[in-house]
VOTI-240411 format. One record per residue (C-alpha): x, y, z; residue number from 1. Coordinates in nm, 4 decimals, padded with zeros to 6 digits, always signed. Example, Ala and Ser with C-alpha at 12.3 -4.5 7.8 and 13.67 -1.06 7.14 Angstrom:
REM residues 2
<<+01.2300; -00.4500; +00.7800>; 1>,
<<+01.3670; -00.1060; +00.7140>; 2>,
REM end
This chain:
REM residues 140
<<+12.8508; +10.1221; -00.2684>; 1>,
<<+12.8995; +10.2593; +00.0818>; 2>,
<<+12.5696; +10.3597; +00.2456>; 3>,
<<+12.5305; +10.7164; +00.3789>; 4>,
<<+12.6624; +10.7563; +00.7301>; 5>,
<<+12.3647; +10.7871; +00.9710>; 6>,
<<+12.5912; +10.9182; +01.2483>; 7>,
<<+12.7223; +11.2114; +01.0457>; 8>,
<<+12.4850; +11.4741; +01.1874>; 9>,
<<+12.5589; +11.3719; +01.5467>; 10>,
<<+12.9376; +11.3917; +01.5206>; 11>,
<<+13.1672; +11.6837; +01.5751>; 12>,
<<+13.3965; +11.7678; +01.2812>; 13>,
<<+13.7479; +11.6317; +01.3085>; 14>,
<<+13.9843; +11.9019; +01.4375>; 15>,
<<+14.2029; +12.0451; +01.1618>; 16>,
<<+14.5167; +11.9447; +01.3559>; 17>,
<<+14.4146; +11.5776; +01.3250>; 18>,
<<+14.3367; +11.6177; +00.9575>; 19>,
<<+14.6789; +11.7776; +00.9012>; 20>,
<<+14.8461; +11.4925; +01.0920>; 21>,
<<+14.6569; +11.2320; +00.8890>; 22>,
<<+14.7420; +11.4066; +00.5603>; 23>,
<<+15.1048; +11.4306; +00.6693>; 24>,
<<+15.1196; +11.0576; +00.7425>; 25>,
<<+14.9630; +10.9674; +00.4076>; 26>,
<<+15.2036; +11.2001; +00.2251>; 27>,
<<+15.5024; +11.0513; +00.4090>; 28>,
<<+15.4033; +10.6951; +00.3158>; 29>,
<<+15.3461; +10.7979; -00.0468>; 30>,
<<+15.6817; +10.9775; -00.0747>; 31>,
<<+15.8947; +10.7368; +00.1312>; 32>,
<<+15.7433; +10.3950; +00.0762>; 33>,
<<+15.5251; +10.3658; -00.2333>; 34>,
<<+15.6845; +10.6089; -00.4791>; 35>,
<<+16.0450; +10.4870; -00.4269>; 36>,
<<+15.9382; +10.1255; -00.4796>; 37>,
<<+15.7868; +10.2231; -00.8133>; 38>,
<<+16.0851; +10.4240; -00.9346>; 39>,
<<+16.1708; +10.3375; -01.2934>; 40>,
<<+15.8302; +10.1896; -01.3711>; 41>,
<<+15.7477; +10.2782; -01.7303>; 42>,
<<+15.4150; +10.3145; -01.9061>; 43>,
<<+15.4372; +09.9640; -02.0491>; 44>,
<<+15.4662; +09.8087; -01.7018>; 45>,
<<+15.2168; +10.0461; -01.5415>; 46>,
<<+14.9418; +09.9605; -01.7910>; 47>,
<<+15.0517; +09.6049; -01.8787>; 48>,
<<+14.7615; +09.3640; -01.9080>; 49>,
<<+14.8971; +09.0143; -01.8373>; 50>,
<<+14.5843; +08.8429; -01.9714>; 51>,
<<+14.2761; +08.9199; -02.1765>; 52>,
<<+13.9982; +09.0777; -01.9721>; 53>,
<<+14.2241; +09.2576; -01.7215>; 54>,
<<+14.0799; +09.5485; -01.5326>; 55>,
<<+14.2613; +09.8791; -01.5727>; 56>,
<<+14.1932; +10.2518; -01.5708>; 57>,
<<+14.0715; +10.3652; -01.9122>; 58>,
<<+13.9573; +10.6727; -02.1011>; 59>,
<<+13.5800; +10.6844; -02.1480>; 60>,
<<+13.4166; +10.8126; -02.4688>; 61>,
<<+13.3748; +11.1567; -02.3052>; 62>,
<<+13.7522; +11.1761; -02.2411>; 63>,
<<+13.7266; +11.1265; -01.8646>; 64>,
<<+13.8950; +10.8283; -01.7007>; 65>,
<<+13.7320; +10.5488; -01.5024>; 66>,
<<+13.8226; +10.2212; -01.3370>; 67>,
<<+13.6973; +09.8940; -01.4768>; 68>,
<<+13.4729; +09.7421; -01.2106>; 69>,
<<+13.1516; +09.5552; -01.1484>; 70>,
<<+12.9262; +09.4984; -00.8501>; 71>,
<<+12.9138; +09.2304; -00.7471>; 72>,
<<+13.2648; +09.1454; -00.8602>; 73>,
<<+13.2831; +08.8533; -01.1013>; 74>,
<<+13.4031; +08.5143; -00.9831>; 75>,
<<+13.6883; +08.4637; -01.0281>; 76>,
<<+13.7958; +08.8259; -01.0019>; 77>,
<<+13.9840; +08.9504; -01.3097>; 78>,
<<+14.3553; +09.0192; -01.3073>; 79>,
<<+14.4369; +09.3884; -01.2687>; 80>,
<<+14.7027; +09.6276; -01.3927>; 81>,
<<+14.9354; +09.8208; -01.1625>; 82>,
<<+14.7422; +10.1326; -01.2703>; 83>,
<<+14.4138; +09.9758; -01.1566>; 84>,
<<+14.5574; +09.8685; -00.8215>; 85>,
<<+14.6923; +10.2147; -00.7416>; 86>,
<<+14.3687; +10.3808; -00.8508>; 87>,
<<+14.1705; +10.1307; -00.6425>; 88>,
<<+14.3733; +10.2220; -00.3321>; 89>,
<<+14.3009; +10.5915; -00.3954>; 90>,
<<+13.9329; +10.5224; -00.4604>; 91>,
<<+13.8990; +10.3207; -00.1406>; 92>,
<<+14.0697; +10.5880; +00.0702>; 93>,
<<+13.8584; +10.8650; -00.0879>; 94>,
<<+13.5320; +10.6794; -00.0295>; 95>,
<<+13.6236; +10.5956; +00.3309>; 96>,
<<+13.7213; +10.9580; +00.3982>; 97>,
<<+13.3919; +11.0751; +00.2465>; 98>,
<<+13.1993; +10.8215; +00.4546>; 99>,
<<+13.3653; +10.9210; +00.7822>; 100>,
<<+13.4300; +11.2929; +00.7320>; 101>,
<<+13.2185; +11.4034; +00.4342>; 102>,
<<+12.8669; +11.3539; +00.3098>; 103>,
<<+12.8927; +10.9784; +00.2609>; 104>,
<<+12.7841; +11.0122; -00.1018>; 105>,
<<+13.1022; +10.9579; -00.3053>; 106>,
<<+13.0398; +10.6686; -00.5445>; 107>,
<<+13.2430; +10.5083; -00.8217>; 108>,
<<+13.0298; +10.6963; -01.0734>; 109>,
<<+13.1077; +11.0336; -00.9121>; 110>,
<<+13.4859; +10.9953; -00.8831>; 111>,
<<+13.6700; +11.1978; -01.1464>; 112>,
<<+14.0119; +11.0429; -01.2040>; 113>,
<<+14.3236; +11.2382; -01.2879>; 114>,
<<+14.4259; +11.2005; -01.6491>; 115>,
<<+14.7877; +11.1172; -01.7238>; 116>,
<<+14.9800; +11.1920; -02.0374>; 117>,
<<+15.2079; +10.9150; -02.1639>; 118>,
<<+15.5128; +10.9010; -01.9393>; 119>,
<<+15.3363; +11.0978; -01.6641>; 120>,
<<+15.1592; +10.8311; -01.4621>; 121>,
<<+15.1556; +10.8980; -01.0858>; 122>,
<<+15.4711; +10.7069; -00.9837>; 123>,
<<+15.6780; +10.9160; -01.2269>; 124>,
<<+15.5365; +11.2534; -01.1269>; 125>,
<<+15.7919; +11.4603; -00.9426>; 126>,
<<+15.6960; +11.7314; -00.6999>; 127>,
<<+15.3231; +11.6674; -00.7339>; 128>,
<<+15.0658; +11.5332; -00.4936>; 129>,
<<+14.9787; +11.1643; -00.4745>; 130>,
<<+14.7066; +11.0506; -00.7158>; 131>,
<<+14.3596; +11.1257; -00.5873>; 132>,
<<+14.0093; +11.1799; -00.7154>; 133>,
<<+13.9243; +11.5299; -00.8325>; 134>,
<<+13.5914; +11.5324; -00.6486>; 135>,
<<+13.4938; +11.4588; -00.2920>; 136>,
<<+13.6814; +11.5236; +00.0313>; 137>,
<<+14.0204; +11.4305; -00.1141>; 138>,
<<+14.0027; +11.7063; -00.3743>; 139>,
<<+14.2164; +12.0104; -00.3462>; 140>,
REM end
């Protein structure tokens, strides 16, 4: 877990022009680098578990989705699905953004993951935003 940022109160908010530039860069990399490389990836590949005990993103009993994870991470670390790796990238970016520009309180337990219908995982979504948590500074 990332500790609360003690410098938050002493910092000026980031100008909206910088936030727009940062969001534009992230969107460009998603649309021009990551998404094209994943074109044609089907559900079977996206959620494929190459060995027993793989970490993935799964539906919880309440219907919400969550990443498999543990702290501290087990040794050796488990294999992961493509779905887990993409969600982990989004989770890391969301927590870092919250730490630097938000309240510094976004935890794994508080992230609400986007649900995907079969055939609608993030790389196959057309005309939609990149995957991101529904809560915290990346929401919107």
